C-alpha positions in Angstrom: 45.2 13.6 -1.5 42.3 15.2 -3.6 39.6 17.5 -2.5 37.0 14.8 -2.7 39.4 12.8 -0.2 39.6 15.6 2.2 35.7 15.9 2.7 34.7 13.7 5.7 37.5 12.9 7.8 38.0 12.7 11.1 41.8 13.2 12.1 42.9 10.4 9.6 39.7 8.0 9.3 36.9 8.2 7.0 37.4 9.8 2.9 36.0 7.8 0.2 38.0 4.9 -1.4 35.6 3.8 -4.3 35.2 3.3 -8.0 35.0 6.7 -10.3 31.6 6.1 -11.0 30.3 5.6 -7.5 32.3 8.5 -6.6 29.9 10.5 -8.6 27.3 9.0 -7.4 28.8 10.0 -3.7 29.6 13.1 -4.5 25.6 14.1 -5.7 24.7 12.5 -2.8 26.9 14.8 -0.5 25.9 17.7 -2.4 22.2 17.0 -1.7 22.5 16.2 1.7 24.2 19.5 2.3 21.7 21.4 0.4 18.8 19.9 2.2 20.1 19.4 5.7 19.4 22.5 7.3 16.7 23.6 4.8 13.6 24.5 6.6 11.0 22.4 4.9 13.2 19.7 5.1 13.9 20.3 8.9 9.9 20.6 9.5 9.1 17.4 7.4 11.8 15.3 9.4 10.5 16.7 12.8 7.1 16.0 11.8 7.4 12.2 11.1 9.7 12.0 14.1 7.1 13.4 16.1 4.0 12.2 14.4 5.6 8.7 13.1 8.2 7.9 15.6 6.8 8.8 18.6 9.9 11.3 20.1 10.6 13.0 21.9 11.3 9.4 24.2 11.9 9.6 27.7 15.3 9.5 29.5 13.9 6.9 32.4 16.1 6.8 35.9 16.4 3.6 36.8 15.8 3.8 40.0 15.8 -0.3 41.2 19.1 -0.9 39.2 20.7 2.3 40.7 19.5 1.1 43.9 20.8 -2.4 43.6 24.2 -1.6 42.4 24.5 1.5 45.3 26.6 3.5 43.5 25.9 6.2 40.4 22.5 7.3 39.3 21.7 5.2 36.0 19.4 7.0 33.4 18.2 4.7 30.5 17.7 6.8 27.0 14.6 4.7 25.7 15.6 4.3 21.7 13.6 1.1 22.6 10.2 2.9 22.6 10.5 4.0 18.8 8.4 2.7 16.2 9.5 -0.4 15.1 11.8 -0.6 18.5 15.2 0.9 18.0 17.3 4.0 17.2 17.5 2.6 13.5 14.0 4.6 12.7 16.0 8.1 13.0 18.6 7.6 10.4 16.1 6.0 8.0 13.4 8.1 7.8 16.0 11.4 7.3 17.3 9.2 4.5 14.2 8.2 3.2 13.3 12.0 3.1 16.3 12.5 1.1 15.9 10.0 -1.6 12.2 11.1 -2.1 13.8 14.8 -3.1 16.6 13.2 -5.0 13.9 11.4 -6.9 14.9 7.8 -6.0 12.3 4.9 -6.8 14.2 1.9 -5.5 15.9 1.6 -2.0 18.6 -0.4 -1.0 20.0 -1.5 2.4 22.0 -4.0 4.3 21.1 -5.2 8.1 22.7 -7.4 10.7 20.1 -7.9 13.5 17.4 -7.0 11.3 16.2 -3.6 13.0 18.0 -1.2 10.4 16.0 -3.9 7.4 12.6 -3.4 9.6 13.1 0.4 9.9 13.9 0.6 6.3 11.2 -1.6 4.8 8.6 0.4 7.5 9.8 3.7 5.9 9.6 2.2 2.3 6.2 0.9 2.8 5.0 4.5 4.3 6.6 6.4 1.4 5.6 3.6 -1.2 9.3 2.8 -2.4 10.6 -0.5 -3.9 12.5 -2.1 -1.0 15.4 -4.8 -1.3 17.4 -5.8 2.0 20.4 -7.6 2.0 21.0 -9.6 5.0 23.8 -12.3 5.7 22.2 -15.8 5.5 23.5 -16.7 9.0 21.6 -13.5 10.4 18.6 -14.4 8.9 18.9 -17.7 10.5 19.2 -15.8 14.0 16.5 -13.3 13.5 14.1 -15.1 11.3 11.2 -13.1 12.9 12.9 -9.6 11.7 12.7 -11.2 8.1 9.5 -12.0 8.1 8.3 -8.4 9.5 10.5 -7.0 6.3 8.6 -9.3 4.0 5.2 -8.5 5.8 6.2 -4.9 4.9 6.5 -5.5 1.2 10.6 -5.6 1.4 12.5 -8.4 -1.1 15.1 -10.0 1.7 18.1 -11.2 0.0 20.2 -13.6 2.1 23.8 -13.4 1.5 25.6 -16.9 1.8 29.0 -15.7 0.7 31.9 -15.5 3.5 30.2 -15.7 7.3 26.9 -14.9 6.1 26.8 -11.9 8.4 27.0 -8.3 8.4 30.2 -7.5 6.4 28.7 -9.8 3.7 25.6 -8.4 3.3 27.1 -4.9 3.3 29.7 -6.4 0.4 26.4 -7.5 -1.5 24.7 -3.9 -1.1 27.6 -2.2 -2.3 27.6 -4.5 -5.7 24.4 -3.9 -6.0 24.8 -0.2 -5.9 27.3 -0.5 -8.3 25.4 -2.0 -10.7 22.1 0.1 -10.3 23.2 3.4 -9.1 21.1 5.4 -11.9 18.4 4.7 -10.0 19.0 3.3 -6.7 19.5 4.9 -3.2 21.7 3.3 -0.7 20.0 3.7 2.8 23.0 2.6 5.1 22.3 1.8 8.3 25.1 2.6 10.6 28.0 5.5 10.6 30.5 3.9 8.2 30.8 3.8 4.6 32.2 5.9 2.3 31.7 9.9 3.0 29.0 11.1 3.1 27.5 8.3 5.0 29.2 8.4 8.3 28.5 12.3 8.6 25.1 12.1 7.1 24.0 9.2 9.7 25.3 11.0 12.8 23.2 14.0 11.6 19.9 12.1 11.9 21.0 9.9 14.8 22.2 13.0 17.0 18.4 13.9 18.0 19.4 11.0 20.6 22.0 13.1 22.6 20.0 16.5 21.2 17.2 15.0 23.6 19.2 13.4 26.3 21.1 16.9 27.1 18.5 18.8 27.6 16.4 16.0 29.2 19.0 15.4 31.9 19.6 19.2 32.5 15.8 19.2 33.2 16.5 16.5 36.0 19.6 16.9 37.7 20.3 20.3 36.6 23.8 19.2 35.2 25.8 17.0 32.7 26.2 13.4 33.1 29.4 12.0 34.0 29.3 9.2 31.1 27.4 8.3 28.2 27.5 4.7 27.5 26.3 3.0 24.0 27.2 -0.3 22.5 29.4 -0.1 19.5 29.2 -2.4 16.5 28.7 -0.1 13.1 28.7 3.2 15.4 25.5 4.9 14.8 23.8 4.6 17.8 27.2 5.4 19.7 27.7 8.3 17.5 24.2 9.5 18.1 24.4 9.3 21.9 28.0 11.2 21.9 27.2 14.0 19.4 25.9 16.8 21.3 28.3 15.9 24.1 31.6 15.6 22.1 32.4 19.4 22.7 31.8 18.8 26.7 35.0 17.4 28.1 33.9 17.1 31.4 31.4 14.1 30.2 33.3 10.5 29.8 31.9 9.3 26.4 32.1 4.9 26.9 31.6 2.7 23.7 30.9 -1.0 24.4 32.0 -3.7 22.3 31.7 -7.7 22.2 34.8 -9.1 23.2 34.9 -11.3 20.1 34.8 -8.6 17.9 36.7 -6.1 19.8 37.5 -3.3 17.0 38.3 -0.5 18.7 40.2 -2.2 20.8 42.5 -4.2 18.9 41.3 -2.7 15.4 44.4 -1.1 13.3 43.8 1.8 10.4 42.8 0.1 7.1 40.2 0.1 4.4 36.7 -1.3 4.7 33.8 -0.8 2.6 35.4 2.1 1.1 36.2 4.5 4.1 39.4 4.3 6.3 39.0 3.0 10.0 40.4 1.0 13.1 39.6 -2.3 11.3 40.4 -6.3 12.9 42.6 -7.9 10.4 43.9 -11.5 10.0 47.6 -12.9 9.4 46.8 -12.2 5.6 45.7 -8.4 6.0 42.3 -9.7 5.4 39.2 -8.6 7.7 39.2 -11.0 10.6 36.0 -13.2 11.1 34.0 -11.7 14.1 31.2 -13.1 16.3 28.7 -11.2 18.7 25.5 -13.0 20.4 24.5 -9.5 18.8 24.2 -10.0 15.2 24.1 -6.1 14.8 27.6 -5.8 16.4 29.1 -8.5 14.6 31.3 -6.2 12.1 35.1 -6.4 11.8 35.2 -2.6 11.3 33.5 0.8 13.0 32.6 4.2 12.2 35.6 6.8 11.2 34.4 8.7 13.8 34.5 6.9 16.3 38.3 5.6 15.4 39.1 9.2 15.4 37.4 9.4 19.1 39.5 6.5 20.2 42.9 7.4 18.8 42.7 11.0 20.3 41.5 9.9 23.6 38.3 11.7 23.8 36.2 8.4 23.9 36.7 5.1 25.6 35.8 1.7 24.4 35.9 -1.6 26.4 34.6 -5.2 25.6 32.2 -7.1 27.8 31.9 -11.0 27.1 28.8 -13.2 26.1 27.9 -14.5 29.8 28.0 -10.6 31.0 25.6 -9.4 28.2 23.2 -12.4 28.9 23.6 -11.6 32.6 22.5 -7.7 32.1 19.9 -8.9 29.4 18.2 -10.8 32.7 19.0 -8.4 35.1 17.5 -5.1 33.2 14.5 -7.4 33.0 14.2 -8.0 36.4 14.9 -4.8 38.1 13.1 -2.3 35.6 10.7 -4.5 33.8 12.7 -3.6 30.9 13.8 -6.1 27.8 16.6 -4.7 26.0 18.2 -6.0 23.0 21.4 -7.9 22.8 23.2 -5.3 21.4 21.9 -2.5 23.9 22.7 -5.2 27.0 26.4 -4.6 26.0 26.1 -0.9 27.4 24.0 -2.1 30.1 26.6 -4.9 31.1 29.3 -2.3 31.2 27.2 0.5 33.3 26.8 -3.0 35.8 30.6 -2.9 36.5 31.0 0.8 36.3 28.0 2.2 38.3 29.4 0.4 41.7 32.7 2.2 41.1 31.4 5.8 41.1 29.9 8.0 43.8 26.1 8.6 44.1 26.7 11.7 43.0 27.5 10.4 39.3 25.3 10.1 36.5 24.8 7.5 33.8 23.2 7.7 30.7 22.7 4.4 28.9 21.6 4.3 25.6 18.9 1.5 25.3 19.4 1.4 21.1 16.7 -1.1 21.0 14.2 -3.4 22.6 14.7 -7.0 22.7 11.7 -8.8 21.5 13.6 -9.9 18.5 16.3 -11.9 20.7 14.0 -13.4 23.1 13.9 -16.7 21.6 17.4 -16.6 20.8 18.3 -15.9 24.3 15.8 -18.4 25.6 18.0 -21.0 23.9 21.2 -19.9 24.9 20.1 -20.4 28.6 18.6 -23.5 27.9 21.8 -24.5 27.2 24.2 -23.3 29.9 
């Protein structure tokens, strides 16, 4: 294994399995990320925009009514839904656009599933006056038509990808193809903790603000660490951000929640997908398996390499929930707390609804509410009408 591939590994997972010309781009990106991530001026600018543009820090809200209804552990909600653009995605895109600016990039490309990463990317591109192209599966453009309009309103070009299943994996394929063709002037702003090194490390770095805040907030509110931190897991960006500052706290359970029709961490095997090694769902021909989730952002046959390592090492636990459980959680949180969650986030809520009653009143759960549900209300309306 050469020196390039020893970088960016989490146990056996991660690395960089890409064409040589693209590896040069990744090596340069790694060099620039390492140069700037702790640079005082860069950090100051990142923190300025997190505060003044994103609206951080966001609250750690005690879900009193939900806690009382379930009769077990105390439930706190980390409110990424209150960020500008409505999800955790803005944390990472802000960090990456500031890096792209320093690298002299003029053109930004990105992939998106549910559209929240696309909206966040289009938002910062408008803010920093950069050309923006977003790749989105054709099926997802239909499911998330409102987010497509938002991206276009913000000045982005949205390319509907009708290859394969027309979903997130296919959008990633197209974005990587674009980067191979245009790497000299294009910055690929990857939305999840996946892809070749340094993307998983970089996305975790910018998303770790979630757990940095929640750890401080829970100590202020309860004087101790939580029993468990829960987050939905698709590609893995909100989950790794939620887990980051607790990974070295063995008393804290880390729980990722997947769709039962895209159970990567429950049923995946080691394989290479999109230039990195991870647990991946494969069909009988050894190809990435077709997946489905009512939450477009979780519809991916792989997972970030660090999640793959956390699973196989036993540090984190991963469970699946059904569409019915997710729809129920979507409604329960709305009715008990007046908070409509994204369908992605509702996966974590669904597992909390099962876990909290099994625990004592002395236990504490932090559920990462990765996004708000405005984008999903119409879809849920039709699903409930057809039940």
